[in-house]
Z-matrix of the N, CA and C atoms (Angstrom, degrees):
N
C 1 1.514
C 2 1.508 1 111.15
N 3 1.311 2 119.64 1 132.54
C 4 1.379 3 124.57 2 176.43
C 5 1.494 4 115.00 3 -59.49
N 6 1.318 5 116.33 4 -34.00
C 7 1.435 6 121.71 5 176.31
C 8 1.487 7 111.45 6 -63.92
N 9 1.395 8 120.39 7 -42.02
C 10 1.402 9 123.32 8 -177.96
C 11 1.559 10 107.76 9 -69.00
N 12 1.295 11 116.91 10 -41.36
C 13 1.499 12 125.55 11 179.63
C 14 1.539 13 104.57 12 -58.36
N 15 1.312 14 115.66 13 -54.75
C 16 1.535 15 121.50 14 -179.59
C 17 1.522 16 108.76 15 -54.33
N 18 1.237 17 122.09 16 -45.13
C 19 1.509 18 121.97 17 -177.32
C 20 1.554 19 107.24 18 -67.42
N 21 1.212 20 118.76 19 -40.25
C 22 1.545 21 120.24 20 -177.45
C 23 1.533 22 104.02 21 -62.09
N 24 1.360 23 117.94 22 -52.17
C 25 1.428 24 121.31 23 -176.36
C 26 1.554 25 112.59 24 -65.10
N 27 1.215 26 118.45 25 -24.73
C 28 1.517 27 123.50 26 175.35
C 29 1.468 28 106.06 27 -67.54
N 30 1.324 29 116.45 28 -40.05
C 31 1.555 30 118.30 29 176.41
C 32 1.510 31 109.16 30 -70.68
N 33 1.281 32 119.69 31 -36.55
C 34 1.500 33 123.32 32 179.33
C 35 1.535 34 107.35 33 -61.32
N 36 1.279 35 119.18 34 -44.22
C 37 1.454 36 127.57 35 -177.32
C 38 1.559 37 115.48 36 -82.61
N 39 1.344 38 115.20 37 1.03
C 40 1.402 39 122.60 38 -177.70
C 41 1.520 40 112.68 39 -50.71
N 42 1.411 41 124.04 40 124.14
C 43 1.421 42 123.50 41 -174.87
C 44 1.532 43 118.09 42 -54.13
N 45 1.273 44 117.26 43 -43.73
C 46 1.355 45 119.96 44 -175.30
C 47 1.527 46 119.93 45 -86.49
N 48 1.248 47 114.69 46 -58.27
C 49 1.535 48 117.93 47 -178.72
C 50 1.608 49 110.22 48 -121.55
N 51 1.242 50 113.55 49 27.88
C 52 1.495 51 121.40 50 176.45
C 53 1.639 52 110.22 51 -58.79
N 54 1.257 53 117.19 52 150.88
C 55 1.422 54 120.47 53 174.67
C 56 1.502 55 112.92 54 -57.78
N 57 1.289 56 119.22 55 -47.38
C 58 1.448 57 127.70 56 -175.31
C 59 1.573 58 108.71 57 -57.35
N 60 1.346 59 113.03 58 -53.75
C 61 1.493 60 119.04 59 -179.13
C 62 1.534 61 109.32 60 -64.69
N 63 1.288 62 119.28 61 -43.51
C 64 1.505 63 121.67 62 178.11
C 65 1.597 64 109.46 63 -58.30
N 66 1.332 65 112.96 64 -47.62
C 67 1.522 66 117.35 65 -177.63
C 68 1.530 67 107.76 66 -63.42
N 69 1.235 68 118.90 67 -49.16
C 70 1.536 69 118.18 68 179.99
C 71 1.482 70 110.75 69 -63.86
N 72 1.291 71 118.47 70 -38.75
C 73 1.476 72 116.23 71 173.62
C 74 1.578 73 116.71 72 -62.86
N 75 1.328 74 114.06 73 -36.69
C 76 1.408 75 117.64 74 178.76
C 77 1.546 76 112.62 75 -71.91
N 78 1.270 77 114.87 76 -31.70
C 79 1.479 78 122.15 77 176.35
C 80 1.487 79 116.79 78 -65.78
N 81 1.374 80 107.43 79 -37.85
C 82 1.572 81 118.14 80 179.06
C 83 1.515 82 114.56 81 -95.88
N 84 1.385 83 115.66 82 11.71
C 85 1.425 84 122.80 83 178.20
C 86 1.531 85 112.58 84 56.51
N 87 1.372 86 114.82 85 37.62
C 88 1.422 87 124.17 86 174.75
C 89 1.508 88 113.82 87 86.17
N 90 1.319 89 117.71 88 8.29
C 91 1.526 90 121.18 89 177.55
C 92 1.516 91 108.21 90 -75.73
N 93 1.273 92 120.68 91 -32.79
C 94 1.478 93 123.95 92 -176.62
C 95 1.427 94 109.94 93 -81.27
N 96 1.358 95 116.92 94 123.54
C 97 1.432 96 123.59 95 177.56
C 98 1.558 97 109.66 96 -95.39
N 99 1.303 98 117.61 97 129.39
C 100 1.494 99 123.66 98 179.74
C 101 1.514 100 114.04 99 -38.15
N 102 1.416 101 114.15 100 142.54
C 103 1.439 102 121.33 101 174.77
C 104 1.471 103 106.27 102 -116.18
N 105 1.365 104 115.24 103 142.75
C 106 1.420 105 118.85 104 169.43
C 107 1.577 106 110.82 105 -84.50
N 108 1.334 107 112.00 106 85.51
C 109 1.479 108 120.33 107 -171.24
C 110 1.528 109 113.12 108 -56.02
N 111 1.276 110 120.31 109 -37.58
C 112 1.466 111 123.38 110 -177.58
C 113 1.506 112 110.55 111 -96.20
N 114 1.327 113 117.71 112 -11.16
C 115 1.455 114 120.76 113 -179.01
C 116 1.435 115 120.20 114 -94.29
N 117 1.339 116 118.51 115 -6.81
C 118 1.423 117 127.45 116 179.67
C 119 1.573 118 113.97 117 -106.02
N 120 1.286 119 117.14 118 138.91
C 121 1.495 120 116.75 119 -174.33
C 122 1.543 121 109.75 120 -67.38
N 123 1.277 122 120.18 121 -25.70
C 124 1.545 123 122.95 122 -175.69
C 125 1.537 124 110.92 123 -81.32
N 126 1.337 125 115.07 124 -24.05
C 127 1.541 126 116.99 125 -174.75
C 128 1.533 127 113.42 126 -112.77
N 129 1.274 128 119.30 127 -10.35
C 130 1.496 129 120.78 128 -169.49
C 131 1.603 130 107.11 129 -70.48
N 132 1.358 131 116.97 130 -56.53
C 133 1.450 132 117.11 131 177.76
C 134 1.481 133 118.89 132 -59.66
N 135 1.400 134 116.89 133 -40.16
C 136 1.528 135 117.75 134 179.08
C 137 1.617 136 106.88 135 -68.78
N 138 1.319 137 119.44 136 -32.66
C 139 1.356 138 118.36 137 179.99
C 140 1.594 139 112.53 138 -67.89
N 141 1.344 140 115.79 139 -35.40
C 142 1.456 141 120.05 140 175.13
C 143 1.562 142 109.79 141 -70.84
N 144 1.327 143 116.77 142 -35.12
C 145 1.386 144 121.56 143 179.31
C 146 1.620 145 109.52 144 -65.66
N 147 1.292 146 112.00 145 -40.86
C 148 1.476 147 113.21 146 -175.35
C 149 1.600 148 109.39 147 -70.68
N 150 1.350 149 114.64 148 -34.82
C 151 1.555 150 118.51 149 172.53
C 152 1.359 151 112.87 150 -59.57
N 153 1.410 152 113.61 151 -47.79
C 154 1.500 153 118.63 152 -178.43
C 155 1.534 154 110.17 153 -63.56
N 156 1.297 155 119.14 154 -40.98
C 157 1.454 156 117.05 155 177.24
C 158 1.516 157 113.28 156 -64.88
N 159 1.275 158 115.80 157 -39.37
C 160 1.486 159 120.71 158 173.53
C 161 1.454 160 112.80 159 -60.67
N 162 1.333 161 122.96 160 -38.90
C 163 1.428 162 123.94 161 179.12
C 164 1.429 163 112.78 162 -72.66
N 165 1.369 164 121.94 163 -29.42
C 166 1.444 165 123.31 164 -177.75
C 167 1.498 166 117.51 165 -90.67
N 168 1.369 167 116.46 166 -18.85
C 169 1.455 168 117.83 167 -173.00
C 170 1.442 169 115.20 168 -59.95
N 171 1.285 170 118.45 169 -43.53
C 172 1.476 171 124.72 170 178.68
C 173 1.589 172 113.31 171 -53.57
N 174 1.258 173 116.05 172 -47.65
C 175 1.361 174 122.83 173 -177.07
C 176 1.568 175 108.77 174 -67.13
N 177 1.338 176 115.54 175 -38.79
C 178 1.418 177 117.46 176 -174.87
C 179 1.613 178 106.57 177 -79.62
N 180 1.298 179 121.54 178 -26.49
C 181 1.498 180 120.04 179 172.89
C 182 1.520 181 109.65 180 -67.29
N 183 1.335 182 117.42 181 -38.91
C 184 1.468 183 115.72 182 176.43
C 185 1.562 184 116.97 183 -62.65
N 186 1.290 185 112.13 184 -37.47
C 187 1.486 186 117.78 185 170.29
C 188 1.571 187 113.70 186 -61.19
N 189 1.329 188 111.75 187 -44.81
C 190 1.505 189 114.24 188 178.27
C 191 1.468 190 114.25 189 -62.87
N 192 1.370 191 113.89 190 -38.24
C 193 1.516 192 120.36 191 -179.82
C 194 1.582 193 106.96 192 -69.09
N 195 1.263 194 119.25 193 -41.26
C 196 1.502 195 120.51 194 178.05
C 197 1.584 196 106.77 195 -66.02
N 198 1.273 197 121.59 196 -36.27
C 199 1.524 198 120.64 197 174.49
C 200 1.515 199 113.62 198 -65.64
N 201 1.370 200 117.10 199 -39.35
C 202 1.434 201 120.75 200 171.23
C 203 1.512 202 116.70 201 -58.98
N 204 1.277 203 113.41 202 -36.70
C 205 1.468 204 116.66 203 -178.35
C 206 1.575 205 109.59 204 -77.17
N 207 1.247 206 121.75 205 -13.33
C 208 1.453 207 121.17 206 175.63
C 209 1.498 208 117.23 207 -80.65
N 210 1.420 209 112.21 208 -12.81
C 211 1.518 210 118.42 209 -175.07
C 212 1.632 211 103.90 210 -79.33
N 213 1.262 212 114.60 211 133.45
C 214 1.514 213 120.06 212 -175.36
C 215 1.575 214 108.86 213 -70.14
N 216 1.305 215 118.60 214 133.33
C 217 1.423 216 121.91 215 -178.88
C 218 1.610 217 109.11 216 -63.45
N 219 1.358 218 115.07 217 -25.31
C 220 1.417 219 117.56 218 -177.72
C 221 1.488 220 114.66 219 -69.36
N 222 1.322 221 111.89 220 -20.99
C 223 1.552 222 115.76 221 172.88
C 224 1.585 223 110.06 222 -71.70
N 225 1.219 224 118.13 223 -36.60
C 226 1.500 225 121.32 224 176.72
C 227 1.499 226 110.06 225 -70.78
N 228 1.389 227 119.37 226 -38.96
C 229 1.369 228 119.57 227 176.99
C 230 1.582 229 112.02 228 -64.74
N 231 1.313 230 113.53 229 -38.90
C 232 1.498 231 114.27 230 179.35
C 233 1.507 232 110.70 231 -66.32
N 234 1.348 233 117.92 232 -37.62
C 235 1.470 234 123.71 233 179.55
C 236 1.548 235 107.44 234 -62.86
N 237 1.355 236 116.61 235 -43.03
C 238 1.499 237 118.71 236 179.41
C 239 1.564 238 109.11 237 -64.14
N 240 1.272 239 116.40 238 -45.25
C 241 1.492 240 118.84 239 -176.08
C 242 1.523 241 106.35 240 -67.08
N 243 1.253 242 121.74 241 -32.88
C 244 1.539 243 119.73 242 175.55
C 245 1.510 244 114.00 243 -74.84
N 246 1.428 245 116.08 244 -8.44
C 247 1.371 246 118.43 245 176.68
C 248 1.513 247 116.10 246 84.13
N 249 1.259 248 117.22 247 23.65
C 250 1.523 249 124.43 248 179.18
C 251 1.520 250 112.29 249 -69.91
N 252 1.290 251 116.23 250 143.97
C 253 1.534 252 117.48 251 -179.78
C 254 1.610 253 104.25 252 -79.25
N 255 1.305 254 111.22 253 178.31
C 256 1.478 255 117.39 254 178.41
C 257 1.611 256 111.33 255 -64.43
N 258 1.326 257 113.13 256 -38.79
C 259 1.428 258 114.35 257 178.59
C 260 1.500 259 111.98 258 -67.51
N 261 1.346 260 120.15 259 -45.65
C 262 1.426 261 121.59 260 172.40
C 263 1.471 262 114.50 261 -55.47
N 264 1.325 263 118.68 262 -43.56
C 265 1.422 264 121.52 263 176.19
C 266 1.504 265 112.40 264 -57.16
N 267 1.315 266 112.52 265 -47.14
C 268 1.501 267 114.90 266 173.42
C 269 1.494 268 116.97 267 -59.62
N 270 1.258 269 115.48 268 -49.22
C 271 1.492 270 125.41 269 178.76
C 272 1.448 271 115.29 270 -59.99
N 273 1.267 272 121.28 271 -43.76
C 274 1.450 273 124.67 272 -172.66
C 275 1.493 274 115.34 273 -108.48
N 276 1.348 275 120.66 274 -10.10
C 277 1.408 276 123.99 275 173.28
C 278 1.486 277 115.03 276 -116.01
N 279 1.385 278 117.55 277 -59.53
C 280 1.419 279 123.01 278 -173.25
C 281 1.615 280 107.56 279 -67.52
N 282 1.237 281 120.71 280 -55.33
C 283 1.424 282 123.58 281 -171.00
C 284 1.558 283 109.56 282 -60.46
N 285 1.314 284 120.09 283 -51.58
C 286 1.490 285 118.41 284 178.06
C 287 1.502 286 108.91 285 -62.32
N 288 1.256 287 124.10 286 -34.35
C 289 1.441 288 123.49 287 177.75
C 290 1.481 289 112.39 288 -66.36
N 291 1.283 290 121.16 289 -30.42
C 292 1.466 291 125.53 290 175.67
C 293 1.478 292 113.30 291 -90.09
N 294 1.318 293 122.38 292 11.42
C 295 1.457 294 125.24 293 177.78
C 296 1.489 295 114.34 294 -52.73
N 297 1.340 296 118.05 295 -48.49
C 298 1.462 297 123.50 296 -174.36
C 299 1.499 298 106.97 297 -71.17
N 300 1.396 299 117.94 298 -36.91
C 301 1.430 300 121.44 299 -177.35
C 302 1.514 301 106.99 300 -69.50
N 303 1.291 302 118.88 301 -37.96
C 304 1.504 303 120.71 302 179.08
C 305 1.551 304 109.41 303 -65.21
N 306 1.291 305 118.23 304 -41.28
C 307 1.394 306 118.86 305 178.05
C 308 1.585 307 112.90 306 -64.26
N 309 1.308 308 115.71 307 -40.71
C 310 1.386 309 116.95 308 175.38
C 311 1.502 310 114.71 309 -65.27
N 312 1.384 311 120.07 310 -39.92
C 313 1.386 312 124.29 311 176.69
C 314 1.533 313 109.21 312 -62.75
N 315 1.309 314 119.64 313 -39.94
C 316 1.391 315 122.02 314 -178.94
C 317 1.458 316 111.54 315 -67.31
N 318 1.330 317 121.91 316 -38.14
C 319 1.471 318 124.13 317 174.97
C 320 1.519 319 109.76 318 -65.95
N 321 1.326 320 117.29 319 -50.09
C 322 1.492 321 119.60 320 177.02
C 323 1.518 322 116.96 321 -52.94
N 324 1.393 323 113.25 322 -46.44
C 325 1.493 324 117.01 323 177.02
C 326 1.475 325 113.21 324 -61.41
N 327 1.407 326 118.76 325 -41.81
C 328 1.447 327 123.53 326 178.49
C 329 1.514 328 109.15 327 -62.45
N 330 1.315 329 118.29 328 -45.47
C 331 1.497 330 117.94 329 -178.80
C 332 1.549 331 108.00 330 -68.38
N 333 1.315 332 124.82 331 -40.06
C 334 1.386 333 122.91 332 176.36
C 335 1.574 334 115.03 333 -63.21
N 336 1.303 335 112.07 334 -34.35
C 337 1.550 336 115.80 335 175.71
C 338 1.504 337 114.76 336 -67.57
N 339 1.320 338 113.89 337 -37.27
C 340 1.501 339 113.44 338 176.52
C 341 1.513 340 112.33 339 -84.34
N 342 1.325 341 121.09 340 -7.91
C 343 1.508 342 120.50 341 179.11
C 344 1.482 343 109.37 342 -99.10
N 345 1.314 344 121.51 343 23.45
C 346 1.443 345 128.49 344 179.80
C 347 1.511 346 111.78 345 -72.09
N 348 1.363 347 115.09 346 90.06
C 349 1.520 348 119.19 347 -177.55
C 350 1.459 349 111.52 348 -127.52
N 351 1.363 350 116.30 349 -54.31
C 352 1.507 351 122.96 350 -173.02
C 353 1.434 352 111.74 351 -63.30
N 354 1.377 353 117.59 352 -41.64
C 355 1.463 354 125.45 353 -178.60
C 356 1.516 355 107.73 354 -56.74
N 357 1.350 356 116.00 355 -51.85
C 358 1.488 357 122.24 356 -174.99
C 359 1.482 358 107.72 357 -67.11
N 360 1.345 359 120.95 358 -46.35
C 361 1.383 360 127.24 359 -178.75
C 362 1.600 361 112.01 360 -53.03
N 363 1.320 362 114.34 361 -49.98
C 364 1.402 363 121.30 362 -174.94
C 365 1.521 364 113.41 363 -78.46
N 366 1.328 365 117.47 364 -37.71
C 367 1.466 366 121.89 365 -175.43
C 368 1.538 367 115.09 366 -83.50
N 369 1.282 368 117.33 367 -44.26
C 370 1.448 369 122.41 368 -175.70
C 371 1.524 370 118.49 369 -132.83
N 372 1.259 371 114.81 370 -10.32
C 373 1.507 372 118.43 371 -178.63
C 374 1.502 373 114.18 372 53.50
N 375 1.339 374 111.74 373 32.30
C 376 1.438 375 116.61 374 177.81
C 377 1.540 376 117.10 375 92.53
N 378 1.284 377 115.69 376 -11.42
C 379 1.399 378 121.18 377 -179.78
C 380 1.449 379 117.79 378 -97.77
N 381 1.296 380 124.24 379 -177.42
C 382 1.398 381 128.86 380 -2.27
C 383 1.521 382 117.36 381 -79.14
N 384 1.272 383 118.46 382 137.96
C 385 1.504 384 119.33 383 -177.04
C 386 1.542 385 109.55 384 56.14
N 387 1.282 386 121.10 385 42.39
C 388 1.420 387 122.86 386 178.28
C 389 1.626 388 113.03 387 57.73
N 390 1.229 389 121.94 388 19.01
C 391 1.441 390 121.22 389 -175.64
C 392 1.491 391 112.99 390 -74.17
N 393 1.334 392 122.79 391 -10.34
C 394 1.369 393 125.44 392 -174.94
C 395 1.523 394 110.06 393 -119.01
N 396 1.361 395 115.21 394 11.95
C 397 1.521 396 117.00 395 175.71
C 398 1.476 397 112.60 396 -77.79
N 399 1.296 398 120.07 397 124.41
C 400 1.435 399 128.89 398 175.10
C 401 1.529 400 109.63 399 -113.89
N 402 1.380 401 121.43 400 164.80
C 403 1.397 402 122.88 401 -169.95
C 404 1.548 403 108.84 402 -56.87
N 405 1.267 404 120.05 403 -49.32
C 406 1.518 405 120.36 404 179.58
C 407 1.503 406 112.04 405 -53.62
N 408 1.301 407 118.26 406 -46.22
C 409 1.446 408 121.71 407 177.27
C 410 1.481 409 109.56 408 -58.19
N 411 1.356 410 118.61 409 -48.51
C 412 1.422 411 122.24 410 -174.06
C 413 1.519 412 107.94 411 -65.90
N 414 1.280 413 121.25 412 -39.48
C 415 1.514 414 125.77 413 177.25
C 416 1.621 415 109.62 414 -59.07
N 417 1.280 416 113.33 415 -48.66
C 418 1.540 417 116.73 416 -179.36
C 419 1.418 418 111.16 417 -69.99
N 420 1.395 419 120.99 418 -40.53
C 421 1.414 420 122.21 419 176.99
C 422 1.565 421 116.90 420 -65.08
N 423 1.301 422 112.17 421 -36.10
C 424 1.510 423 117.70 422 176.05
C 425 1.476 424 109.36 423 -75.49
N 426 1.290 425 120.56 424 -45.17
C 427 1.459 426 120.88 425 -173.61
C 428 1.446 427 114.48 426 -70.01
N 429 1.386 428 113.31 427 -48.26
C 430 1.510 429 113.22 428 -175.69
C 431 1.567 430 110.18 429 -103.50
N 432 1.354 431 120.32 430 -37.49
C 433 1.478 432 120.65 431 -178.71
C 434 1.481 433 112.50 432 -63.53
N 435 1.321 434 114.99 433 -52.63
C 436 1.433 435 122.73 434 -179.25
C 437 1.540 436 119.35 435 -93.40
N 438 1.306 437 110.90 436 -4.41
C 439 1.498 438 119.79 437 -176.16
C 440 1.448 439 115.95 438 54.15
N 441 1.418 440 109.45 439 34.17
C 442 1.506 441 117.26 440 177.11
C 443 1.574 442 106.38 441 -98.66
N 444 1.297 443 117.46 442 77.47
C 445 1.426 444 123.88 443 -175.10
C 446 1.570 445 114.78 444 -58.44
N 447 1.307 446 114.60 445 -36.66
C 448 1.444 447 118.31 446 178.70
C 449 1.606 448 111.34 447 -71.12
N 450 1.267 449 116.11 448 -39.93
C 451 1.470 450 122.15 449 179.11
C 452 1.497 451 104.66 450 -67.15
N 453 1.329 452 124.87 451 -48.57
C 454 1.469 453 122.95 452 -179.50
C 455 1.428 454 113.11 453 -64.70
N 456 1.369 455 116.27 454 -37.95
C 457 1.541 456 116.19 455 173.24
C 458 1.446 457 114.66 456 -66.04
N 459 1.323 458 120.98 457 -35.05
C 460 1.447 459 124.61 458 179.11
C 461 1.580 460 106.19 459 -66.24
N 462 1.240 461 121.02 460 -44.50
C 463 1.484 462 120.44 461 -176.86
C 464 1.566 463 106.28 462 -69.98
N 465 1.306 464 116.30 463 -34.19
C 466 1.492 465 116.72 464 178.92
C 467 1.526 466 111.60 465 -63.37
N 468 1.367 467 114.95 466 -46.39
C 469 1.454 468 119.88 467 179.84
C 470 1.640 469 111.19 468 -63.83
N 471 1.356 470 114.61 469 -38.03
C 472 1.504 471 115.62 470 175.24
C 473 1.531 472 107.36 471 -64.04
N 474 1.268 473 117.74 472 -47.51
C 475 1.490 474 119.14 473 177.02
C 476 1.431 475 114.34 474 -56.70
N 477 1.289 476 121.10 475 -38.95
C 478 1.476 477 125.99 476 175.90
C 479 1.522 478 109.11 477 -62.62
N 480 1.290 479 119.44 478 -45.29
C 481 1.493 480 123.58 479 176.91
C 482 1.515 481 115.68 480 -61.12
N 483 1.388 482 112.83 481 -38.96
C 484 1.455 483 119.65 482 178.52
C 485 1.489 484 106.59 483 -69.98
N 486 1.220 485 121.51 484 -47.38
C 487 1.511 486 124.77 485 -179.17
C 488 1.566 487 111.83 486 -62.76
N 489 1.318 488 115.42 487 -38.09
C 490 1.431 489 122.56 488 179.08
C 491 1.547 490 106.90 489 -66.20
N 492 1.295 491 120.91 490 -48.19
C 493 1.506 492 124.19 491 179.31
C 494 1.502 493 108.46 492 -63.13
N 495 1.266 494 121.37 493 -41.21
C 496 1.506 495 121.69 494 176.27
C 497 1.435 496 113.57 495 -66.79
N 498 1.357 497 116.06 496 -37.77
C 499 1.475 498 118.95 497 176.88
C 500 1.564 499 111.22 498 -66.84
N 501 1.345 500 116.72 499 -43.48
C 502 1.414 501 116.69 500 177.20
C 503 1.570 502 113.25 501 -64.80
N 504 1.265 503 116.53 502 -35.71
C 505 1.440 504 122.44 503 178.29
C 506 1.558 505 108.05 504 -62.29
N 507 1.323 506 116.47 505 -48.92
C 508 1.417 507 124.20 506 -179.61
C 509 1.542 508 111.68 507 -60.42
N 510 1.364 509 109.21 508 -39.92
C 511 1.498 510 112.78 509 178.21
C 512 1.500 511 114.93 510 -62.76
N 513 1.410 512 110.13 511 -42.08
C 514 1.498 513 120.67 512 174.74
C 515 1.554 514 107.09 513 -58.94
N 516 1.346 515 117.97 514 -49.27
C 517 1.510 516 114.09 515 -173.19
C 518 1.528 517 112.40 516 -66.54
N 519 1.346 518 117.70 517 -30.94
C 520 1.460 519 122.42 518 -166.69
C 521 1.586 520 106.01 519 -105.99
N 522 1.331 521 120.63 520 23.62
C 523 1.442 522 124.26 521 178.77
C 524 1.516 523 107.07 522 -74.61
N 525 1.404 524 110.96 523 157.81
C 526 1.488 525 114.44 524 173.49
C 527 1.515 526 106.87 525 -75.39
N 528 1.338 527 115.68 526 133.11
C 529 1.417 528 119.52 527 172.55
C 530 1.531 529 112.37 528 -105.04
N 531 1.361 530 113.64 529 133.49
C 532 1.513 531 119.63 530 -172.16
C 533 1.585 532 104.46 531 -86.96
């Protein structure tokens, strides 16, 4: 659950006795002074991003592995017979074989990036000084928190248009070229 992961990382980022500050202090023999990772405007959003990347990497690696297993071994044998180098094999066999997988990963990462709500709500509640507020968080806070349905709906429509434009651009970038 993303809420459980967010709570665990909130403890890791804890300013006084958090695991990250303790580890950095131990590695620098006490020269590193603890940072309030989620309490400073410059580190709050990158900290949430790092946690989100960590949370999603395992799932993405499984998809990449599944994509690698769909490439026919005969293609690798043919490349070896032709005398291609490792780089040429990757460039002309592996990467084209992973094209559909790469498109899927790109779409999933984009959707996850725009669906960033629970992490922000649990870890910073939009702060400090609104530095971690993203569009989804703003839409929910306006629509439900402040009961400003029109404001939340407007943000949601704008978010939809942004995601639509990005999706169309990704579709154009990843199209089949003849």
